[in-house]
N, C-alpha and C positions, 0 to 999 in steps of 0.2 A: 476537403475529404468527403467520400462518400463511401458508405457501404449497406449491406444488407442482412440483419443479422435474425436469426430463429432461435430462440434458446427454447428448451423442453427439461422443465427439471419435477420428477418424480418425487412423491412423498419423502420427506425426510433426506434432498438431497443423494438419495440412492436411486442407482437404473437400473430396472429389471431387465431380463433376456428381450420383453416386450419392448421396452424404450427403446433398448440400444435396437431397434429395427427402425425404432421413426425413423423417416428420411430428415435431414437436418439441411439446409443449404446457407452456403455463408460463402461470399465474394466479397473480396478488399480490396481498396485500391487508395492507395495517398500520393498526393501532390504537395509539394514543400517546398516551399524558397525556401534555401539555407542562405544565412548572413555569413558565416564564418565556415573555416575548413573543416573544423569538427561539426557543425552545424551539417556539412553536405554529406558526412560519413553517417551521421546518425539520424538523419532526416529523411534521406532519400535512398541510399542504398541499403541502410539498415532497413525500413520496408520493405524494401523488396523482398528481401530476408524473411520477413512476418508474413507476405502472402503467400511465399510458398506452403504454409503449414495452413493454408486457407481453402480446401479441397473441397469437392463433395463427399468426402472419406464419413464414414461415420464417427462422430464427435462426443464427449461425454463431458461432463462437470467434475472439477479436481478444485476442493476445496485447500486454502495453503493461508498461510502467514509467512509474512517478509520480513519480519522484527522481531529478533528474540536474543538474548543474555543469557550465560552461563558463568561457572567460576572461570573462565580466560578472561573475564574481565568482572563486571561487577554484579553479575548475577547470582542468584545464591541456591544452584544446584549443578550436577553433573552433567554435561552434553549427554550421555545415555539416557540418563533419568528421565530431561524434558522430553527430548525425542522421542522417548516412549508414551509418555503423557500424550502425544500429539496425535502419535498411531492410535494409541487406544480410544483418542476422542473422535476420531471419524474425521479427521484431516489424511490429505490425500499427500501434503509437501509440508515442510517448513525449510526457513532461511533461516542458519543461523549467522549474527550480526552484531558480533563482539567489538567493541572499543578497540580502532586502531592495531586488530591484534586479525590473526588466524591460527587456527586450531592445528597447526602444524609441524608442531616442535616437541622436543621433550620437557616435561615440565611437570614438578613434582609440588602439590600444597600441602598445608598443615590442614588435618582434620580439624582442629581447635580454632587455627587462624582462619580458616576458610569462612565465605558469608555465608554457605547452608551449615556450619557445622556438626554437631552430631546427628542433626535430622536428615540432611544430605547423604551424611554415609550410612546411616542405618536405612534410607531409604535403597543405596546402591547395594549394599548387601544382601537386601531383599528384591532386588529386581536381577541382580547380575551377580550373584554367590557366587560364583566359578570363574570369575570375570577382572577382578581387583588385582590391580598390583599394589601391595604395600611395603613399606620400610617403617624401620623403626630411626629418629636423628636425633638424638641429644634427648630421649626418653621423649619425644614427640613422634604420634604417628603420622606420618605421608602418605598420600595416596598418589601413584602418577595420572594425569589427566589424560585421558584419551585422546587424540589425534580426530580430526574429523574423520579422514578417512574411514578409520578404525570403526567409530561409532555409526557412516552409512553403510560400511560393508554389514555390521551386526543386524542395523534395522530393516533396509532397505527391502523392502517389499516389490518385484518387478511388476509395473501396473497398477500398485496397491497404495505405494509408500513411497516418500521420496525425501531424502534430505540432502539441502544447498548450500554449500558452502556460500557465505558472503563476508561482508565489515562494514561496521558503520565507523565510516570517516568521520570522526569527532576532531572539528576545528571550532575556530573563533577569532571573533574580530572586537576587539574593543570589549573583551569580557561577554559579548552576545554569543551564548555559544550556537551555531552551524552546523547539524548534524546532518552525515547524508548518507542513504545505503545504498551499497554497492550489491546485488543479489546474480551469484555465479560467477564469483570473481576466479581470478587464477593467483593473484600474487600479492599481499599485501599494498596497500595504496597510504602515504603519509598522508597528513595534513597536509593542503599547497598554500595555504593560505592567503591573504589578497588585503588591499588598499580599503575595502568596503565591501557590507554583505554581501554587494553583487559578485562583485570582483573574486571574493572568498569561496563562493558558490560554482562559479564559474569555472576558476580554475581546477576546483575538486570534480568537475565534470569533464572535461577537456581530458585530465588522467584518467579518467576510466574509459572514454572513449578511444585515448590513444591506443590504451592494454585489447581493449576490442579488436581494433585493426591489428594491430601486432600479434596477438594469438590468434583469432579468428576464432574467439569465443563467445557467444551471446550469451549478453549480460547489462543489466540497466540499473540505472541508478536515479536513487527516487529522494525528495525532499523529506525530511523528518520534521515533527512536530513546530510548525512555525513559529506557535505560540508559548512554546517553552521560555520560559524568560525573555518572552514577547521580544524574539531577536528578530524573526523576519518580517517583514509589510509584505503587503501585495507589491508595493510599487520593485520592490526587491527582485521578487519574482519575475514583474513582465519581459524581462528582454532575454530571460533566460536558452541558453541553446542547447540541443543534443539531450536534454531532460523534457520529460514531457509528465512525470510523476510526482503526487506528493501527499503525503498523509492528509485524508479529511477527517478521519478517525481514529487519534489514537490511545489504545487503552492506559495509557499509563495517568495516573490520578492528577498528575501534578503537570499536565500541560497543555491545559486553559482552553480545551476545543472550541467552547464556546463564547471566549474571552470575557471581556467587560464594559462597562462605561463605556471605556476611551480607544477598549483594542477589538476590533474585529474579530468574529468568530470563525474558525478556519471553513467554513462554507461559505461566510461571505467573501472572504479572501477569493477563495475559488471564481467565484463570479464576476467579482473587478479582474482577476487576471484574465479571464477568457473574455470580457467584454475587449480588454485592450490589448492582448493577443490577437484576436479575431478583429477586431473594429480598428484597431491602429497601429501594428505590428506586421499585419500579414505574417505572422507565427502560427505554427499548429497550438493545437488546442492542449489542456496539460487534465489529464484523469486525476480524478482522486482516489485515493485507496484507502481502505481500514488495515489495521494492523493491530496487534498485543503490545509491543514493544513490553514484553514479560521480563520480570527480574526475579519475582518471589512466588516460589510454584511449591509451600509446604503450607500454605490457609488459603484453601480457596472455597466459598468466596471472601474476600475480604478490601480492606482500603486500601491495599498494596498494591503492586505492578503485577495481577497474574495472570495468567494466560486462558486463552478464551474468548477473548471482548471484539476482536473485530478481525476479519479476513477477508479474503479476496475469494469469489468463483472464478474461475477460469477455463473456459473452453477449448480444448485441444481434442487433437486424433490420438494421443497417446501421451502418457507421464514421464517427461524426460525434463531435464533444466533448460535444456536450448528450446522446445516447444513450451513451454512457460512463459519462459522470455519472448519468444514472437504470438505469441499469441497475445499476451500484454500489450504490446507493443501495436497489435493490429484494433485495438479496444475491444478485444474478446473475452470480456469480465464484467462482473459486477462487484460491488462490494459492498459489504453488509455486517451489521452489529447487533446481527439477530431475525432479519427477515429472510425468509427465501422467494424465488423467484420461480414460478413456473416458465413463464415464458417473457421474451423482450424482440421485440422485433424493428427495425426502422426499415420500410420498404418505398425510400424514397418519397413519400408522399406525406409519410405520417411515423410518428413515432407510438409504436403498444406497448403495455405490460402488463403481466396476468400473475398475481402473487399468489404464491404456493400457499394457503392459507392453513392456519393452526387454530384449530376447536374454541371457540371462546374469544378469539381476538376478531378487531375490528383493523380495518387499514384507510389508511388515506394517502392518494395518488397524486403527487404534484408533479406538475410538467414545469419545470424553473428555465427560466430564459430572458436575453436582453437581444432591444429590439435594434435594427439598424440605425434607428434615429436616436437612439438614447443621446442622454448629454454624460459623456464620458471624462468631462474634468471634474475634480475632485480638491476640496479645500483641506488643509492640515489643520489637523485638530490643535488647539492652543493651550496651556497651561494659566494659570492666573496671576501671571504676567504676561499674558500675550506672545508668551514666545511657544513657537512650535514644537510638540512632540513627536520623539522618532515611533511613531505609529502609522499604522494604516491611516488613509486620510479619508473623511467624509465623502460619499459619491451620491449620485441623486437613486431616488429608491426602484427607479427604472432598469437598475442594472442588479438581475438576477432578479427581477420579480415572477410571482407564481402568474403562469398565463392559462392555467389549465389546472381545476382539481375537481378528484370524485371519492367518494368514499365506499365506493364498488372494488369487488376484487380484481378486476379489469379495468384498463380506461387506454384511452388511445387520443392523443394529442394530431391534427392534422397542420401541416406546416400551411404559412401562407405567403410565406418565401421572403419576409420581413425580419427575419429573425439572425442573430448574429449566430447561435447555437440554440439549442434545447437539451435538457437535460433532466432525468427524473428522478426524483424524493419520493419514497416509500415508510408511512412511518404507524406501527403498530398502536393499538391501545396498550398494548402489554408493554409492564417498565421492562428494560434491560434486569436479568438475573442478579450481574455483578458490575455495575456500571462504572466507565469512567470517570462520571460524574454525577453524583446523585441526584436522580430524579429521570437519569437521560431513558429514552423511549427505546424499544429495537426498531431499527431502522434498515434500511439499503438502501442505495444511490446506482442507478443507471449512467454512466456516460456521457457527455454531451457529444452531441452529433450537432453538424454543420449543414442547414437545407439545403438542398442546390450543389454541391459540392460532391 
């Protein structure tokens, strides 16, 4: 894979008319060997679609979240309240991803029994006083949950804000939660199950790829919170085909992004997966996304699963569900939990990053990668009975090592040609204002590139 990207971001992620006139150049080309029928579709023909969005037309940034829950499953607020929150907080798009359901049918909920109870209802009355459908059943007040299409029509603003229909396919294997989000889905997909963690994931991926092929609608699937219940290991992810996204940062406080003594962090899992997919399996890169996984919307900040913790910044020519999907498939985005980038560029010889600094903050830019001669063999982690634990193996520190570091606001890493991949991590000196884990710093992640391809 090779691509060249120039990203320009004014202060606070807003583009002025002068910024919009800056020439932006992007060309993308993917060459991928598919090892299954579905992989051929998802990695070759779909990347050809993604390349269509990458022209010399003027492009802009779109801030979005791809993981959101509401009263349609286990969130504590109504779709319209949640959508309004994201619109009012300078997001350009948000994907609703309730568990195993689409908001596409008539459904009534008791105010008293709903997750959000009276607080959510009071907010709904305040935000949408003339738009609520209510009834009384057995002396209990009920509210009709608005369908996704109704809420999207109410809140969407062409070119400025977009709601996208999604689903969290919530599956399991031996009580291990295997959850995968689909963005821009057409029809609900029931969990497909499998005889292993890998097979469970692959079966769900194949169902999404099949729906995309049948409907012609661009959609992507990504793996959620691999460390939730420590259900998914790096080894489980090695051979996934037709799926190239996972959550390197999830805003839910209970998903263990940083791991523990026996479980690798999500970022460590990322590097192990990249090294094996590129160094052994000849499979495409895996992109790391940051998301909210919002469930709780009435006390912000808190130690609950609040919105506003993680997001993606997608560069595209216009704000549509299709362009968001295709731009992300082309790698035209970075992920953030608070750090903004002014630009990043892969010119074929080097990877450069420029931070959009906040006054009073300092930054560390680290270029992370794995060299082609690194030892990719791992060893299982054993319990006190010398039995292997069902967790990511231990690997050489040569996998995912820091190749270069800078404390300036801009830095560039020159490729040697010996790297399997190079990515960038940017860390601020400032604490995250409402972190997933106490002590988190504000960060950003530039997606991995493969030198020489």
